[in-house]
C-alpha positions in Angstrom: -28.8 11.4 23.9 -26.6 12.1 20.9 -27.1 15.0 18.4 -28.3 12.4 15.8 -31.0 11.3 18.2 -31.9 14.9 18.8 -32.2 15.5 15.0 -29.3 17.9 15.0 -26.7 17.8 12.2 -23.7 15.5 12.7 -20.5 16.5 11.1 -18.6 14.5 8.5 -15.0 13.5 8.6 -13.4 13.8 5.1 -10.2 11.9 4.4 -8.7 14.1 1.8 -5.8 13.1 -0.4 -3.4 15.9 -1.3 -0.6 16.0 -4.0 2.6 14.0 -3.5 4.6 16.6 -5.3 2.8 18.2 -8.2 0.3 20.7 -6.9 -1.7 20.5 -10.1 -2.7 16.9 -9.1 -5.1 18.2 -6.4 -8.7 17.6 -7.3 -11.5 20.1 -7.5 -13.4 18.2 -4.9 -10.4 18.3 -2.5 -10.1 22.1 -2.9 -13.8 22.5 -2.3 -13.8 20.3 0.7 -10.8 22.0 2.3 -12.3 25.4 1.8 -15.8 24.4 3.1 -15.1 22.3 6.2 -14.9 23.9 9.7 -11.5 22.5 10.6 -8.6 20.7 9.0 -6.7 18.0 11.0 -3.1 18.2 9.6 -0.1 16.0 10.1 2.1 19.1 10.0 0.2 22.4 10.1 3.1 24.4 8.7 3.4 22.0 5.7 -0.4 22.0 5.1 -0.4 25.8 5.6 1.8 26.2 2.5 -0.7 24.1 0.5 -3.7 26.1 1.7 -2.0 29.4 1.1 -1.1 28.4 -2.4 -4.8 27.9 -3.2 -6.1 30.8 -1.1 -7.8 28.6 1.5 -8.2 30.1 5.0 -9.7 27.2 6.9 -8.3 26.8 10.4 -6.0 23.8 11.0 -4.9 21.9 14.0 -2.2 19.3 14.5 -3.0 15.6 14.3 0.1 13.4 14.2 1.6 10.1 15.4 2.3 11.5 18.9 -1.1 13.0 19.7 -3.7 11.3 17.6 -4.9 9.0 20.3 -5.4 11.9 22.6 -7.0 14.1 19.9 -9.3 11.4 18.6 -12.1 11.9 21.2 -11.9 15.7 20.8 -12.3 15.3 17.0 -15.3 13.0 17.5 -16.8 15.6 19.9 -16.5 18.3 17.3 -18.2 16.1 14.7 -21.0 15.5 17.2 -21.3 19.3 17.6 -22.0 19.4 13.8 -18.6 20.5 12.6 -17.2 19.1 9.3 -13.6 18.2 9.5 -11.0 17.3 6.8 -8.1 15.0 7.7 -4.9 15.4 5.6 -1.4 14.1 5.7 1.7 15.9 4.5 1.3 14.4 1.1 -0.8 11.7 -0.6 -3.6 9.7 0.9 -3.9 9.9 4.7 -3.5 6.7 6.8 -1.3 5.0 4.2 1.9 4.9 6.4 0.6 8.2 7.8 -1.4 9.1 10.9 -5.2 8.8 11.2 -6.0 5.2 12.0 -6.9 5.9 15.6 -9.3 8.7 14.6 -11.0 6.8 11.8 -11.3 3.7 13.9 -13.0 5.6 16.8 -15.3 7.5 14.4 -16.4 4.2 12.7 -16.9 2.6 16.1 -19.1 5.5 17.3 -21.1 5.6 14.1 -19.7 8.9 12.7 -19.7 9.5 9.0 -16.3 9.1 7.4 -16.0 9.7 3.6 -13.0 9.7 1.2 -11.9 12.4 -1.1 -9.6 10.3 -3.3 -6.4 11.5 -4.9 -2.7 10.8 -5.1 -1.0 7.8 -3.4 2.7 7.2 -4.0 2.3 3.4 -3.7 -0.3 3.1 -6.4 1.4 5.7 -8.6 4.6 3.8 -8.5 3.0 0.4 -9.1 1.1 1.4 -12.2 4.4 2.5 -13.9 6.6 -0.3 -12.5 6.0 -2.9 -15.2 5.4 -5.5 -12.4 2.1 -7.6 -12.2 -0.8 -5.5 -11.0 -3.5 -8.2 -10.9 -2.6 -9.0 -7.3 -0.4 -6.8 -5.0 0.2 -5.8 -1.4 1.3 -2.6 0.2 3.5 -3.5 3.2 4.5 -0.1 4.5 8.0 0.9 5.6 10.8 -1.7 5.9 11.8 -2.7 9.4 14.6 -0.7 11.1 16.8 -3.7 12.0 18.8 -5.8 9.5 17.6 -9.3 10.5 13.9 -8.2 10.5 14.4 -6.5 7.2 15.8 -9.7 5.6 12.8 -11.7 6.8 10.5 -8.9 5.7 11.9 -9.3 2.1 11.7 -13.1 2.2 8.1 -13.0 3.3 7.2 -10.4 0.6 8.8 -12.5 -2.1 7.2 -15.8 -0.8 3.8 -14.2 -0.9 3.8 -14.8 -4.7 2.4 -11.3 -5.5 3.9 -7.9 -6.2 4.9 -6.1 -3.0 5.1 -2.3 -2.6 7.1 -0.8 0.3 8.4 2.6 1.3 12.0 3.3 2.4 13.8 6.2 4.0 16.7 8.1 2.5 19.1 7.2 5.3 18.3 3.5 5.1 18.0 2.7 1.4 21.5 1.3 0.9 21.4 -0.8 4.0 18.1 -2.2 2.9 19.5 -3.1 -0.5 22.3 -5.0 1.2 19.7 -6.9 3.2 17.6 -7.5 0.1 20.7 -9.0 -1.6 21.5 -11.2 1.5 17.9 -12.4 1.6 17.1 -13.0 -2.0 20.4 -12.6 -3.9 22.1 -9.9 -5.8 20.3 -10.9 -9.0 16.8 -10.5 -7.6 14.7 -8.2 -9.8 13.5 -5.0 -8.1 11.9 -1.7 -9.1 12.8 1.6 -7.5 10.9 4.9 -7.7 11.6 8.3 -6.2 10.2 11.8 -6.1 7.0 10.8 -8.0 5.3 13.7 -9.9 8.2 16.0 -9.0 11.0 17.5 -11.1 13.5 14.6 -10.4 11.0 11.8 -10.7 13.0 8.6 -11.3 12.3 4.9 -12.0 14.8 2.2 -12.1 14.1 -1.5 -13.0 16.9 -4.1 -12.7 18.7 -6.4 -10.3 19.5 -5.5 -6.7 23.2 -5.2 -7.6 22.4 -2.9 -10.6 20.2 -0.7 -8.4 22.9 -0.5 -5.7 25.4 0.7 -8.4 22.9 3.2 -9.8 22.4 4.8 -6.4 26.0 4.7 -5.4 27.2 6.4 -8.6 25.2 9.5 -7.8 24.4 9.6 -4.1 21.8 12.3 -4.6 19.6 9.6 -6.2 19.3 8.2 -2.7 17.4 11.3 -1.4 13.7 12.0 -1.6 10.5 10.0 -1.2 11.4 6.4 -2.1 9.4 3.4 -3.1 10.7 -0.1 -3.6 8.7 -2.8 -5.5 9.4 -6.5 -5.5 7.8 -9.1 -7.7 6.4 -12.2 -6.0 7.9 -15.7 -6.2 6.8 -17.4 -9.5 4.5 -20.3 -9.1 6.1 -23.7 -9.8 5.2 -25.0 -13.2 4.2 -28.4 -11.8 2.2 -26.9 -9.0 -1.4 -28.1 -9.1 -4.0 -25.3 -8.7 -6.4 -25.7 -5.9 -9.3 -25.8 -8.4 -7.7 -28.8 -10.1 -7.3 -30.6 -6.8 -11.0 -30.1 -6.0 -12.0 -31.4 -9.4 -9.8 -34.4 -9.0 -11.3 -35.1 -5.6 -14.8 -35.1 -7.2 -13.9 -37.2 -10.2 -11.8 -39.9 -8.6 -14.6 -41.8 -6.9 -16.3 -42.1 -10.3 -13.4 -43.4 -12.4 -9.8 -44.7 -12.4 -7.2 -42.1 -11.1 -5.4 -42.0 -14.5 -8.6 -41.1 -16.3 -9.5 -38.5 -13.8 -6.0 -37.0 -14.1 -6.4 -36.9 -17.9 -9.7 -35.0 -17.7 -8.3 -32.5 -15.1 -5.1 -32.0 -17.0 -7.0 -31.2 -20.2 -9.3 -28.8 -18.5 -6.5 -26.9 -16.7 -3.8 -27.1 -19.3 -1.6 -29.4 -17.2 0.6 -32.3 -18.2 -1.3 -35.6 -17.5 1.8 -37.6 -16.5 3.1 -34.9 -14.2 -0.3 -34.5 -12.5 -0.6 -38.3 -12.0 3.0 -38.5 -10.6 2.4 -35.5 -8.3 -0.8 -37.2 -6.9 1.0 -40.5 -6.4 4.1 -38.9 -4.8 1.9 -36.9 -2.4 0.1 -40.1 -1.2 3.3 -42.1 -0.8 4.9 -39.2 1.1 
């Protein structure tokens, strides 16, 4: 019989976002949570210890990182079932976003434990909102692959998705990644680069791959820090027929001649009637 069935208190797992550079970005709720929980699961206890010390928080920490989280997940769940409240933090930003924690949260959800977010900073979202790239649809695709061929395909897939892609890159691999990006999509491909967000040397650069390569090469220290790359999606073809237009055409065609149906659909969706008609005919002949 579980503690819940016994009527005993079950603990809560708080996923707590911490600053990505500027300590003033921590929320009041995050500070209260970190101070009030029984334990803090930290990616690096020494790193988190500095944050806690800065704010005078004395809550006990324990290590939860990539190498031990599968083993620690059950122990953490047991503590929750004992009634302990636990906060999970990464070194910076929102936990689980290219950081440890998935195995723990997945197990807790599977076992019915309460998991709740304490929102805050995230480098991917912070970079995107200042990038000048479309934000109506986007995807975060994590770190780029380690090998060149896989990286090139990674960039091609991101571009072909048609939506803005956000990715992280490491200091020691950024120049090789730009070479692969150039090989995959061309040196004139537009890209946005961001580093050290909210910190003293916060930098944004928007331009072609070749321009970014030159920018980073001219001052190698620009290659260091926490790096974010953002890539716009492949533009839709002007003569591409929206799926909604195709569905309307399918409904109208049995009721009237194809040319008339194409005229109605073209007017409704702002398309060119002749181009729409030709596209339908070509697709059927093909």
